[in-house]
C-alpha positions in Angstrom: 7.5 100.9 -67.7 6.8 97.8 -66.4 3.0 96.6 -66.5 1.5 95.5 -63.0 -1.7 93.6 -64.0 -4.2 93.5 -61.3 -4.4 89.5 -60.6 -0.3 89.5 -60.4 -0.1 92.2 -57.6 2.0 91.4 -54.2 -0.1 91.2 -51.0 -3.2 90.2 -52.0 -5.7 88.7 -49.3 -6.9 84.8 -50.5 -10.0 86.1 -50.8 -9.0 88.9 -53.5 -6.3 86.4 -55.4 -9.3 84.0 -56.2 -11.3 86.8 -57.4 -8.3 88.2 -59.3 -7.7 84.6 -60.9 -11.2 84.2 -62.2 -11.9 83.8 -65.7 -8.2 82.7 -66.7 -8.4 80.2 -69.6 -7.7 77.6 -69.7 -6.4 76.7 -72.7 -3.9 79.3 -74.5 -2.5 78.1 -77.7 0.6 80.3 -79.0 1.8 81.1 -82.6 5.4 81.5 -81.7 6.0 83.7 -85.1 9.1 86.2 -85.4 12.4 84.4 -84.7 13.8 85.0 -88.0 13.1 88.8 -88.0 14.5 89.1 -84.7 17.6 87.5 -85.5 17.5 89.9 -88.9 17.4 92.8 -87.1 20.4 92.1 -85.1 22.5 90.8 -87.9 22.0 87.4 -86.5 21.6 84.2 -88.6 18.2 83.2 -88.4 19.2 80.2 -86.0 20.4 82.9 -83.3 16.3 83.9 -83.4 15.0 80.1 -82.8 17.5 80.0 -79.9 16.9 82.7 -78.4 13.1 81.5 -78.9 13.7 78.5 -77.0 14.7 80.2 -73.9 11.7 82.1 -74.3 9.7 79.1 -74.1 10.8 78.2 -70.7 10.0 81.6 -69.4 6.3 81.3 -70.6 5.8 77.8 -69.5 6.7 78.8 -66.0 4.4 82.0 -66.0 1.9 79.7 -67.4 1.8 77.4 -64.2 2.0 80.5 -62.2 -1.0 81.7 -63.8 -3.0 78.2 -63.4 -3.4 78.1 -67.3 -4.5 74.1 -67.5 -3.8 73.2 -70.8 -0.9 75.1 -73.5 -0.3 74.3 -76.9 2.8 75.9 -78.7 3.0 75.7 -82.4 6.8 74.4 -82.6 7.1 73.3 -86.3 4.5 73.3 -88.9 4.0 70.8 -91.8 4.7 73.7 -94.0 8.2 74.4 -92.2 9.8 71.4 -94.3 9.9 74.0 -97.3 12.7 76.0 -95.3 16.2 75.4 -96.0 17.8 72.3 -94.7 19.6 73.7 -92.5 17.2 75.8 -90.5 15.0 72.4 -90.7 17.5 70.3 -89.1 18.3 73.0 -86.3 14.5 73.3 -85.8 14.2 69.7 -85.0 17.0 69.4 -82.9 15.3 72.0 -80.3 13.1 69.4 -78.9 15.9 67.4 -77.9 18.1 70.4 -76.6 15.1 72.2 -75.0 14.1 68.9 -72.8 17.6 68.3 -71.9 17.8 71.6 -70.1 14.5 72.2 -69.0 12.6 68.4 -68.6 13.9 68.6 -64.5 12.3 71.4 -64.4 9.4 70.9 -66.4 9.0 67.4 -63.6 9.7 69.7 -60.4 6.6 72.1 -61.8 4.1 68.8 -62.2 4.1 70.2 -66.2 3.0 67.2 -68.6 4.3 66.7 -71.8 2.1 66.0 -74.5 2.5 66.5 -78.8 0.1 66.7 -81.4 1.0 66.2 -85.3 3.0 63.4 -87.6 5.8 62.4 -85.3 6.3 59.3 -87.6 8.3 61.1 -90.5 10.4 63.3 -87.6 14.2 62.8 -86.8 14.9 59.7 -84.5 16.5 61.7 -82.4 13.3 64.4 -81.7 11.1 61.3 -81.6 13.4 59.8 -78.5 14.1 63.0 -76.9 10.1 63.6 -76.8 9.3 60.3 -75.8 11.4 60.2 -73.3 9.9 63.3 -71.5 6.2 61.9 -72.2 7.1 59.0 -69.8 9.1 61.2 -67.1 5.8 63.2 -66.7 3.1 61.0 -67.8 1.8 61.0 -64.2 2.0 64.3 -63.7 -1.5 66.7 -63.6 -0.3 70.1 -63.6 0.2 71.9 -66.4 -0.2 70.1 -69.9 2.6 71.7 -72.2 1.4 70.8 -76.0 4.0 70.7 -78.8 2.3 70.9 -82.3 5.4 69.1 -83.9 5.1 68.5 -87.5 1.6 70.0 -87.5 -1.1 70.9 -90.1 -4.3 71.4 -89.6 -5.7 70.3 -93.0 -3.8 66.9 -93.2 -5.0 66.5 -89.6 -8.5 67.1 -90.9 -8.2 64.7 -94.0 -6.3 61.8 -92.0 -9.0 62.5 -89.3 -11.9 61.8 -92.2 -10.1 59.0 -93.4 -10.5 57.0 -89.8 -13.7 58.1 -89.5 -14.7 56.4 -93.2 -13.0 53.5 -92.2 -14.7 52.5 -89.1 -17.9 53.4 -90.6 -17.2 50.8 -93.6 -16.3 48.6 -90.7 -19.2 49.1 -88.9 -17.8 50.6 -86.1 -19.9 53.9 -86.8 -22.6 54.9 -88.8 -23.6 58.8 -90.4 -26.5 58.5 -88.0 -24.2 58.9 -85.2 -21.7 61.5 -86.5 -21.6 64.6 -84.9 -19.3 67.4 -83.6 -18.6 65.8 -80.7 -17.9 62.6 -82.5 -15.4 64.0 -85.0 -13.5 65.6 -82.9 -12.0 62.4 -81.2 -10.9 61.8 -84.5 -8.5 64.9 -84.3 -5.1 64.9 -83.0 -6.7 66.7 -79.7 -9.0 64.3 -78.5 -9.6 64.5 -74.8 -8.4 68.0 -75.0 -11.0 71.3 -74.3 -10.7 73.4 -77.5 -8.3 76.7 -76.6 -9.9 79.5 -75.3 -7.1 82.0 -76.2 -4.8 81.7 -79.2 -1.9 84.5 -79.2 0.1 85.1 -82.3 3.5 87.1 -82.0 5.1 89.4 -84.6 2.3 91.2 -86.2 0.9 88.8 -88.4 -2.9 87.8 -88.3 -3.5 84.9 -90.0 -3.8 81.2 -88.9 -1.3 79.4 -90.4 -2.8 76.3 -90.8 -3.1 75.9 -87.5 -6.5 74.1 -85.1 -8.8 75.3 -87.7 -11.5 72.9 -86.4 -10.7 73.8 -82.5 -9.9 77.6 -82.8 -14.0 77.6 -84.1 -15.1 80.0 -80.8 -11.5 80.7 -79.3 -10.4 84.7 -78.7 -7.9 85.7 -80.7 -5.2 88.6 -79.2 -2.0 89.8 -81.4 0.9 91.2 -80.4 3.7 93.5 -82.8 6.1 92.0 -80.4 8.5 89.0 -82.0 8.8 85.9 -80.2 12.1 86.2 -78.6 10.9 89.5 -77.2 7.4 87.9 -75.7 7.5 88.2 -71.8 6.0 87.1 -69.4 4.5 90.8 -68.8 2.9 90.2 -72.4 1.7 86.9 -71.4 -0.1 88.6 -68.3 -1.6 91.3 -70.8 -2.8 89.0 -72.9 -4.8 86.4 -70.3 -5.8 90.0 -68.6 -7.1 91.1 -72.0 -8.8 88.0 -72.4 -10.4 88.3 -68.6 -12.1 91.4 -69.9 -13.8 89.6 -72.8 -17.6 88.1 -72.6 -17.8 85.1 -74.7 -21.4 84.2 -76.3 -20.8 81.1 -78.5 -23.8 83.1 -80.7 -25.8 83.8 -78.1 -26.6 87.4 -76.5 
């Protein structure tokens, strides 16, 4: 049965709609897991699962826009993913180009801005070129910020931040007395972005997998057994609705 959530019912008054959209998470991060298992269950190669997962990204981006989410960060390729077979790695690193080739016009039309976090330097030229082009074409958009984590690993990010921080201390650009959480955050890939309010992980796994370890300190977690290629706008809305029911105390009462 299709699930209708309170803040997505039709024929609402303007006031009702505004009240029901209250407390929508501004920043949603998603660990998109389960593509390989989805394909295996169907007797298909793992690449077919990644292909299907790419189609789901487009649907969830559209839903995020309609739900007034400000930032959507998607864990697209981790520093650990290099350990996979070369054929799979090559396919995964070709997906950004394919995705943007198909959907960039629609993203532009919907005022979506493309950004990335991660070490882009070692990615293939075609991947970097496609991402760079998408960033340039959407840099003036001020709607949803679609943030792809590409070749991203949180431990690497933190180590790199420490290296830059120490360099700035050595050159007297920064002093230890001035160092605090806010200053340190400025050395991370996510500088300028708010921390995620909600983290979603699909496929039944309940771990962070080296994703945004610093930024998720006070994030609400939402886990589902649904494999990413089966993740629908209804499932996404359910996660948002569950978030709306929670009280975030940040250590207080």
